Structures are given as C-alpha cells and as structure tokens.
C-alpha positions in Angstrom: -17.3 -34.8 -3.7 -13.8 -34.0 -4.1 -12.1 -30.5 -4.2 -10.8 -31.0 -7.5 -14.3 -31.6 -8.9 -15.7 -28.3 -7.4 -14.9 -24.8 -9.4 -13.2 -22.3 -7.5 -15.7 -19.8 -6.7 -15.0 -16.3 -6.4 -17.1 -13.1 -6.9 -15.0 -10.8 -9.2 -17.3 -8.0 -9.1 -16.7 -7.5 -5.7 -14.2 -4.6 -4.3 -11.2 -5.7 -2.5 -12.7 -4.8 1.0 -16.1 -6.8 -0.3 -13.8 -9.6 -1.3 -12.4 -9.9 2.4 -15.8 -9.2 4.1 -14.4 -6.0 5.5 -15.8 -2.3 5.8 -14.6 -0.1 3.4 -12.7 2.0 5.5 -8.9 3.3 5.5 -8.7 1.4 8.8 -8.2 -2.2 8.4 -7.8 -4.8 10.9 -4.4 -6.4 9.8 -5.1 -9.5 11.8 -8.3 -10.3 10.4 -7.2 -9.1 6.4 -4.4 -11.6 7.2 -6.8 -14.4 8.6 -9.5 -13.7 5.7 -6.4 -14.1 3.3 -5.0 -17.2 4.3 -8.7 -18.4 4.7 -9.5 -17.6 1.1 -6.0 -18.8 -0.5 -6.3 -21.9 1.0 -9.5 -22.3 -0.8 -8.6 -21.0 -3.9 -5.0 -22.2 -4.4 -4.2 -23.7 -8.1 -2.7 -26.7 -5.9 -6.1 -27.8 -4.9 -7.2 -27.9 -8.4 -4.1 -29.9 -9.9 -6.5 -32.5 -11.0 -9.5 -30.4 -12.2 -10.2 -29.5 -15.7 -8.5 -26.6 -17.6 -11.2 -24.6 -16.6 -11.2 -24.9 -13.1 -7.4 -24.6 -12.9 -7.8 -21.5 -14.9 -10.3 -20.1 -12.6 -8.1 -20.9 -9.5 -5.4 -19.2 -11.0 -7.4 -16.2 -11.6 -8.9 -16.1 -8.3 -5.6 -16.7 -6.3 -4.2 -14.0 -8.3 -7.5 -11.3 -7.7 -7.1 -12.2 -4.0 -3.1 -11.8 -3.7 -3.6 -8.4 -5.5 -6.2 -7.5 -3.3 -4.3 -8.6 -0.1 -1.2 -6.4 -1.1 -3.4 -3.1 -2.0 -5.5 -3.5 1.5 -2.4 -4.2 3.5 -0.2 -1.4 2.3 -1.5 1.9 3.7 -0.9 4.1 0.6 -1.8 1.6 -1.8 -5.0 1.4 0.4 -5.5 5.2 0.3 -5.3 5.2 -3.4 -7.5 2.2 -4.0 -10.0 3.8 -1.3 -10.0 7.3 -3.3 -10.6 5.0 -6.9 -13.5 3.6 -5.2 -15.0 7.1 -4.3 -14.0 9.5 -7.2 -13.2 6.9 -10.6 -9.8 5.9 -11.1 -6.7 6.8 -9.7 -4.4 8.4 -11.9 -0.7 7.3 -12.0 0.6 10.5 -13.5 3.1 12.2 -11.3 1.0 14.4 -9.3 2.7 17.3 -7.0 1.7 18.8 -3.8 0.8 22.6 -4.0 2.4 22.8 -0.4 5.6 24.8 -0.8 6.4 24.1 2.8 6.4 20.6 2.6 7.9 20.7 -0.9 10.8 22.5 0.9 11.3 20.1 3.6 11.2 17.6 1.3 14.0 19.3 -1.0 16.1 19.4 2.4 15.8 16.1 3.2 17.2 15.0 -0.1 19.9 17.3 0.4 20.8 15.8 3.5 20.7 12.5 2.0 23.1 13.7 -0.6 25.6 14.9 1.8 24.9 12.2 4.4 28.2 10.4 3.4 30.3 13.6 4.5 29.0 13.2 7.9 31.2 11.5 10.8 28.5 9.2 11.0 26.6 8.4 8.1 24.5 5.6 9.1 23.6 7.4 12.1 22.3 10.7 10.0 20.3 8.5 7.7 18.6 6.8 10.6 17.7 10.6 12.0 16.3 11.1 8.3 14.4 7.7 8.3 12.8 9.1 11.7 11.7 12.1 10.4 10.3 10.4 7.4 8.5 8.0 9.6 7.0 10.8 11.7 5.7 12.2 8.4 4.3 9.1 7.5 2.4 9.1 10.4 1.0 12.3 10.7 -0.4 12.2 7.1 -1.9 8.0 7.8 -3.4 9.6 11.0 -5.1 12.3 8.6 -6.1 10.2 5.9 -7.7 7.7 8.7 -9.7 10.7 9.4 -10.8 12.4 6.2 -11.7 9.0 4.5 -13.7 7.9 7.6 -16.9 9.0 6.4 -15.6 11.2 3.2 -17.3 14.3 1.6 -16.1 15.7 -1.7 -13.9 18.4 0.2 -12.6 15.4 2.3 -11.7 13.6 -0.7 -9.4 16.3 -2.1 -8.0 16.7 0.9 -7.2 13.0 1.2 -5.9 13.1 -2.4 -3.5 16.0 -1.2 -2.5 13.6 1.8 -1.7 10.9 -0.8 0.4 13.2 -3.1 2.5 14.1 0.0 2.7 10.2 1.1 3.9 9.1 -2.1 6.8 12.0 -1.8 7.7 10.6 1.7 7.8 7.0 0.4 10.0 7.8 -2.3 12.4 9.3 -0.2 12.1 6.8 2.3 13.5 4.2 -0.2 16.1 6.4 -1.3 17.0 6.7 2.2 16.9 2.9 3.0 18.6 2.2 -0.1 21.5 4.7 0.8 21.5 3.0 4.5 21.8 -0.7 2.8 24.6 0.7 0.9 26.4 2.6 3.8 26.1 -0.4 6.1 27.9 -2.6 3.1 30.8 -0.3 3.3 31.2 -0.4 7.3 
C-alpha cells in the first residue's frame, strides 16, 4: 500500500509529552525530542500526502502543525514550564502577571536602567554583553529551580513554579531588549 493512500494518524487527544513519547517532566532530553520530532514530521509531512484525497491532505496538515507546535513548546524552557503548569493547574493565563519579589523587581529595574544608559559607556557593546551575562545567570538559576519544583510537584511547588515562570518572563523580555540593543550597536560600529 502506498503512503499516499494511508491516512495520517495522530492522536490529537495526547498532550505534547505523550505525542513524543516523553515523560511529563520539565527536564527534556533535547536530542531524543529532536529525533522523535523528525520521525513524526517525516511520517506526517503534507508532501507525503500530495497525491492523497482532500481529507488525508487536511489531516496531514493538521497533524504536522500540531507536531510543530508541540516541538516548539517542549524545546523552549519558558514555554515548556508554562505548558507543564497548564497541564497541572489548568490553562496558563496570558495576562501579564507580576512577581511580588521586590528585590527581583528592583534588580530588573536596575538592569533596564543600565540598558538605557549603555550608549553613554566607553564600550557599549561590552556593557550590553555584561548585562546579557547577568540575565543568562538569572535564567540558569530560575531554570534550575523550575526543574526541582516541577519534578514531582505539590500544590505549594506549583505556586512556587508559577512565581519562577513570572520571573523568567521578566528575564526573557529584558534579554530580548538587550539583544536588540546589542544588534543595533554592532550595526553602528
């Protein structure tokens, strides 16, 4: 039987982890995830169903899209944390949520001020690099804490993980701003 005559099969009721045959954990084997992604994409890719009927082509497109979305979510730590929290506690709200950690907020304000003043520094590119290093350190610490909190989470662990995700969102936003500024500065020099 040719591939074009088979319907693409994907169980849309599975969560992203089940889709790739991975344990529901914040820790993800990136190599295994990529291998399973490529295998699923190879089996479900719409090009394999070009000669099939309209239904099979539509199902293939839907399945391929779902696999892409699941892969993007699981490979990116912040998206993976948000997704895991949604599986444990219900849908993650996209409403802006702020952390209540005053020290963390102050540090974020200081980093943003440093970014705003970076063009006045003798070596602005190096100054942005230092800020990016600090942000990377923050992200590593928060990610490590998330790994521990989401390993076998209790209700308090889930709330603590939500707080870490909120902080990681601040760090990620600041990192994007710093990377954009770095690209701008490198374009000037």
